C-alpha positions as CSV (number, residue, x, y, z in Angstrom):
1,M,21.1,10.9,26.4
2,A,24.8,11.8,26.0
3,L,27.0,10.1,23.4
4,H,29.1,8.3,26.0
5,D,25.9,6.9,27.6
6,A,24.9,5.4,24.2
7,S,28.4,4.0,23.7
8,D,28.3,2.5,27.1
9,L,25.0,0.8,26.5
10,A,26.1,-0.5,23.2
11,H,29.3,-1.9,24.8
12,R,27.3,-3.5,27.7
13,L,24.9,-5.1,25.2
14,G,27.9,-6.4,23.2
15,Q,29.1,-8.2,26.3
16,Q,25.8,-10.1,26.3
17,A,25.5,-10.3,22.5
18,E,24.1,-13.8,22.2
19,A,21.4,-13.2,24.8
20,V,20.4,-9.9,23.0
21,C,20.1,-11.9,19.8
22,R,18.1,-14.6,21.4
23,R,15.7,-12.0,22.7
24,Y,15.3,-9.6,19.8
25,L,16.4,-11.7,16.8
26,S,14.7,-14.9,17.8
27,N,14.2,-16.0,14.2
28,G,17.9,-16.5,13.8
29,R,20.4,-19.0,15.1
30,R,24.1,-19.2,16.2
31,Q,26.7,-20.1,13.6
32,G,30.1,-20.2,15.1
33,N,31.0,-16.8,16.5
34,Y,28.1,-15.1,14.7
35,W,24.3,-14.9,15.1
36,Q,22.7,-15.4,11.7
37,V,19.2,-14.0,10.7
38,G,17.4,-12.5,7.7
39,D,17.5,-8.9,8.7
40,V,17.5,-6.4,11.6
41,R,13.7,-6.6,11.8
42,N,14.0,-10.3,12.9
43,V,12.9,-11.8,9.6
44,A,14.0,-15.4,9.2
45,G,16.9,-15.8,6.8
46,R,20.7,-15.8,6.6
47,S,21.9,-12.5,5.2
48,M,22.6,-10.6,8.5
49,F,25.5,-11.6,10.8
50,V,25.9,-10.3,14.4
51,R,29.4,-10.7,15.9
52,L,29.0,-12.5,19.3
53,R,32.6,-12.1,20.5
54,D,35.3,-9.4,20.2
55,S,37.7,-10.2,17.4
56,P,40.3,-8.5,15.3
57,K,37.5,-7.7,12.9
58,G,35.6,-5.7,15.5
59,P,33.8,-5.7,18.8
60,A,31.0,-8.0,19.8
61,G,27.5,-6.7,19.0
62,K,28.4,-5.2,15.6
63,W,26.4,-6.5,12.7
64,T,26.3,-6.4,8.9
65,D,23.5,-7.3,6.5
66,A,25.2,-8.8,3.4
67,A,22.2,-8.3,1.3
68,T,21.7,-4.6,1.9
69,G,25.0,-3.4,3.2
70,E,23.4,-2.0,6.3
71,H,25.4,-2.3,9.6
72,G,25.1,-1.1,13.1
73,D,25.2,-2.2,16.8
74,L,22.8,-3.8,19.2
75,L,21.0,-0.6,20.0
76,D,20.0,-0.5,16.3
77,V,18.8,-4.1,16.6
78,I,16.5,-3.2,19.5
79,R,15.2,-0.1,17.7
80,E,14.4,-1.9,14.5
81,A,13.2,-5.2,16.0
82,L,10.7,-3.3,18.2
83,G,9.8,-0.6,15.7
84,L,10.8,2.2,18.2
85,L,11.1,5.8,17.0
86,D,12.8,7.7,19.8
87,F,16.3,7.0,21.1
88,A,15.1,7.5,24.6
89,D,12.8,4.5,24.2
90,V,15.6,2.4,22.8
91,A,17.8,3.3,25.7
92,E,15.1,2.5,28.2
93,E,14.6,-0.9,26.6
94,A,18.3,-1.6,26.6
95,R,18.5,-0.6,30.3
96,S,15.6,-2.9,31.1
97,F,17.3,-5.8,29.3
98,L,20.6,-5.1,31.2
99,S,18.7,-4.6,34.5
100,L,20.2,-1.2,34.9
101,P,18.4,1.7,36.6
102,R,16.2,3.7,34.3
103,H,17.5,7.0,33.1
104,D,14.1,8.7,33.5
105,P,10.8,7.6,35.0
106,E,9.0,5.5,32.4
107,S,6.1,7.3,30.8
108,S,3.0,5.7,29.4
109,A,4.1,6.8,25.9
110,Q,7.4,4.9,26.4
111,K,5.4,1.8,27.4
112,R,3.4,2.0,24.2
113,H,6.5,2.3,22.0
114,T,8.2,-0.9,23.3
115,T,5.5,-3.0,21.8
116,P,6.3,-4.1,18.2
117,A,3.8,-2.9,15.7
118,P,2.2,-5.7,13.7
119,S,3.5,-5.8,10.1
120,G,1.2,-3.8,7.7
121,S,-0.9,-2.4,10.5
122,A,-2.1,1.2,10.9
123,E,0.4,1.6,13.8
124,A,3.3,0.4,11.7
125,A,2.2,3.0,9.1
126,R,2.2,5.7,11.7
127,R,5.7,4.8,12.8
128,L,7.0,4.6,9.3
129,F,5.6,8.1,8.5
130,A,7.0,9.5,11.7
131,M,10.5,8.1,10.8
132,S,10.4,9.8,7.4
133,H,11.5,13.3,6.5
134,P,10.0,16.3,4.7
135,I,10.4,16.1,1.0
136,A,12.1,19.5,0.3
137,G,15.6,18.9,-1.2
138,T,15.2,15.1,-1.2
139,L,14.9,12.5,-3.9
140,V,11.1,12.7,-3.7
141,E,11.2,16.3,-4.8
142,T,13.5,15.4,-7.7
143,Y,11.3,12.5,-8.7
144,L,8.2,14.6,-8.8
145,R,9.9,17.5,-10.7
146,N,11.2,15.0,-13.2
147,R,7.6,14.0,-13.9
148,G,6.7,17.6,-14.5
149,I,5.2,18.3,-11.0
150,T,6.8,21.5,-9.8
151,L,4.0,23.0,-7.7
152,L,4.4,21.2,-4.4
153,H,2.3,23.3,-2.0
154,E,0.2,21.6,0.7
155,T,2.1,18.3,0.3
156,A,2.8,17.7,4.0
157,S,1.2,14.3,3.5
158,L,4.3,13.3,1.5
159,R,7.6,12.4,3.1
160,F,10.9,10.8,2.2
161,H,12.5,7.7,3.7
162,P,16.1,7.2,2.6
163,R,16.2,3.4,3.3
164,C,12.7,1.9,3.2
165,Y,12.5,-1.8,3.5
166,Y,11.4,-3.8,0.5
167,R,11.1,-7.6,0.3
168,P,10.2,-9.2,-3.1
169,D,8.8,-12.3,-1.4
170,E,9.0,-14.3,1.8
171,H,12.0,-16.3,0.5
172,S,14.1,-13.3,-0.6
173,P,16.4,-11.1,1.5
174,T,15.1,-7.7,2.6
175,E,16.4,-4.8,0.5
176,T,16.4,-1.1,1.2
177,W,15.5,1.6,-1.4
178,P,14.7,5.3,-1.0
179,A,11.0,5.8,-1.0
180,M,8.2,8.4,-1.1
181,I,6.0,7.8,1.9
182,A,2.4,9.1,1.7
183,A,0.1,9.4,4.7
184,V,-3.4,8.0,4.3
185,T,-5.8,9.8,6.5
186,D,-9.5,9.7,7.4
187,L,-11.8,12.7,7.1
188,S,-10.7,14.0,10.5
189,G,-7.0,13.9,9.5
190,Q,-6.2,10.8,11.6
191,L,-3.4,8.8,9.9
192,T,-4.8,5.3,9.1
193,G,-2.2,4.0,6.7
194,A,0.8,4.7,4.5
195,H,1.7,4.2,0.9
196,R,5.3,3.6,-0.3
197,T,6.7,4.3,-3.7
198,W,10.2,3.0,-4.0
199,L,12.5,5.3,-6.0
200,D,15.6,4.8,-8.1
201,P,18.5,6.6,-6.4
202,H,20.1,7.1,-9.8
203,G,17.1,9.1,-11.0
204,L,14.8,9.1,-14.0
205,T,14.9,6.4,-16.7
206,E,12.4,5.9,-19.5
207,A,11.6,2.4,-18.3
208,T,10.8,3.3,-14.6
209,L,10.2,7.1,-14.7
210,G,12.2,7.4,-11.6
211,K,10.8,4.5,-9.6
212,A,13.1,1.7,-8.3
213,P,13.9,-1.1,-10.7
214,I,12.0,-3.7,-8.7
215,D,9.0,-5.9,-9.4
216,T,6.5,-4.1,-7.0
217,Q,7.3,-0.4,-7.0
218,R,4.3,0.6,-4.8
219,K,2.7,-0.9,-1.7
220,A,0.2,0.3,0.8
221,M,-0.2,-0.6,4.4
222,G,-2.8,0.0,7.2
223,D,-6.5,0.8,7.0
224,L,-7.2,2.2,3.6
225,L,-10.9,1.6,2.9
226,G,-12.7,4.9,2.5
227,H,-9.6,6.9,3.2
228,A,-7.0,8.8,1.0
229,V,-3.9,10.8,0.7
230,R,-4.9,14.5,0.9
231,F,-3.6,17.7,-0.7
232,G,-5.5,20.8,0.5
233,I,-8.5,21.2,2.7
234,P,-11.8,20.2,1.0
235,G,-14.7,22.6,1.1
236,D,-17.7,22.3,-1.2
237,V,-15.6,21.2,-4.2
238,M,-12.8,18.6,-4.4
239,A,-11.3,16.1,-6.8
240,A,-10.6,12.4,-6.1
241,G,-8.6,10.0,-8.2
242,E,-6.3,7.0,-8.0
243,G,-2.6,7.9,-8.2
244,I,-0.5,10.4,-6.3
245,E,1.3,11.6,-9.4
246,T,-2.0,11.8,-11.4
247,M,-3.6,14.1,-8.8
248,L,-0.5,16.2,-8.3
249,S,-0.3,16.6,-12.1
250,L,-3.9,17.9,-12.1
251,R,-3.0,20.3,-9.3
252,Q,-0.4,22.0,-11.6
253,V,-3.4,23.6,-13.4
254,L,-5.9,23.5,-10.5
255,P,-3.6,24.6,-7.6
256,D,-6.3,25.7,-5.2
257,M,-8.6,22.7,-5.5
258,A,-8.4,20.1,-2.7
259,M,-7.5,16.7,-4.1
260,A,-7.5,13.1,-2.7
261,P,-5.6,10.2,-4.3
262,A,-7.3,7.0,-3.1
263,L,-4.4,4.9,-4.5
264,S,-6.4,2.4,-6.5
265,A,-9.6,2.1,-8.5
266,A,-11.2,-0.1,-5.8
267,H,-10.4,2.4,-3.1
268,L,-11.5,5.3,-5.2
269,A,-14.9,3.7,-5.6
270,A,-15.2,3.5,-1.7
271,I,-13.8,6.9,-0.8
272,L,-15.8,8.8,1.9
273,F,-17.2,12.2,1.3
274,P,-16.5,15.3,3.5
275,P,-19.8,16.6,5.0
276,T,-19.3,20.0,3.2
277,L,-18.9,18.5,-0.3
278,R,-21.3,19.6,-3.0
279,R,-19.4,18.8,-6.2
280,L,-16.9,16.0,-6.7
281,Y,-14.6,15.8,-9.7
282,I,-13.8,12.1,-10.3
283,V,-10.4,11.9,-11.9
284,R,-10.3,8.6,-13.8
285,D,-7.5,6.7,-15.5
286,N,-8.1,5.6,-19.0
287,D,-8.7,1.9,-18.4
288,P,-11.6,-0.4,-17.5
289,A,-10.8,-0.3,-13.8
290,G,-11.0,3.5,-14.0
291,D,-14.4,3.3,-15.7
292,G,-15.8,1.0,-13.1
293,A,-14.6,3.3,-10.2
294,R,-16.1,6.3,-11.9
295,D,-19.5,4.6,-12.4
296,S,-19.6,3.4,-8.8
297,L,-18.5,6.7,-7.4
298,V,-21.0,8.7,-9.5
299,E,-23.8,6.5,-8.2
300,R,-22.7,6.9,-4.5
301,A,-22.2,10.7,-4.8
302,N,-25.6,11.3,-6.5
303,A,-27.3,9.3,-3.8
304,E,-25.9,11.7,-1.2
305,G,-26.9,14.8,-3.2
306,I,-23.4,15.5,-4.5
307,E,-22.8,16.5,-8.1
308,A,-20.3,14.1,-9.7
309,V,-18.3,15.4,-12.7
310,P,-15.8,13.0,-14.4
311,L,-12.4,14.4,-15.5
312,S,-10.8,12.3,-18.2
313,P,-7.2,12.5,-19.6
314,A,-6.4,12.6,-23.3
315,L,-3.8,9.8,-22.8
316,G,-3.5,7.2,-20.1
317,D,-3.6,9.5,-17.1
318,F,-3.1,13.2,-16.3
319,N,0.6,12.7,-15.6
320,E,1.1,11.3,-19.0
321,D,-0.8,14.3,-20.4
322,L,1.5,16.6,-18.5
323,R,4.7,14.9,-19.6
324,R,3.9,14.2,-23.2
325,L,1.5,17.0,-24.2
326,G,2.7,19.8,-21.9
327,I,1.0,22.0,-19.3
328,G,-0.8,24.1,-21.9
329,A,-2.6,21.1,-23.4
330,L,-3.4,19.8,-20.0
331,R,-4.9,23.1,-19.0
332,A,-7.0,23.3,-22.1
333,G,-8.2,19.7,-21.8
334,V,-9.3,20.2,-18.1
335,R,-10.9,23.6,-18.8
336,I,-13.6,22.2,-21.1
337,Q,-14.6,19.6,-18.5
338,L,-15.0,21.9,-15.5
339,A,-18.3,23.3,-14.3
340,P,-18.3,26.9,-15.6
341,Q,-18.3,28.5,-12.2
342,D,-15.1,26.5,-11.3
343,V,-13.1,27.7,-14.3
344,A,-12.6,31.2,-12.8
345,R,-12.4,29.8,-9.3
346,F,-9.8,27.1,-9.7
347,L,-8.1,27.1,-13.1
348,A,-4.7,28.7,-13.0
349,L,-4.1,31.2,-15.7
350,A,-1.3,30.5,-18.3
351,P,1.9,32.3,-17.4
């Protein structure tokens, strides 16, 4: 759609600003010449203001979220409130609201996208991942490199979102922070969930190691049980562990081994095995939860005829080993734990 068409739609929506707000921001209410709501996703609250009439401050339909600094027009409201990805879908929804002729015949895909995705659902996870960007040249790449992770091959499951929503609790305003978005997939590669790691836009600090200075720095959504984030294609050998950074740290010295972060100890214990798998390296964190996940996974793997080999860090996890002890010590510590046939096959030689 041409720019003037978008501007015309935004202007027409502005002429019916209150009706648009009542439809798409139904959790808000009118306060004088403004519609007041929690945020652009229709969360109840009072931090976002939509101008309902033209004024010297600007045209009707423009909005600002005082909590996050975000701003936009009513096309943005439709996009965010319904969780739409493509502007063509936003425009069709706007035309439908305004009772204007459709720009193009409606497709079945467009029909699907006009339905809001339930919060935390697998569909919401798919939309979030689709709205994110490849990590090359982004804050995600900087964050990982600052943690000693420089080999970033086969990381298409990771993406970057510059303004990912974060809400501390139901009574707090919604914030936006840059985030690393990880796709959680099943064994067939179907995306079933997503994991968010909110990042500090100002970079690495000793307290946060590059994660945002918020209470909950990581959250997962969607269908996670049995599934994982995946780096590489598993064959007869793979490694599974908890954290993304932990597994990427191990990949610095085992660059050709497929790896699957399951995101938590409980989900690691329940991870599903590829049908080709014959040996599974279980990458544990040095804590009681890691011990429990290891024991449960060893039992499950052995029951299916899969050899299970624990890999243990010297410190708390393999990223701590990489950062504090260096890649040489990490390589040496991993080498003595590998099956002999996997040393030559997977262990990267020292430069």
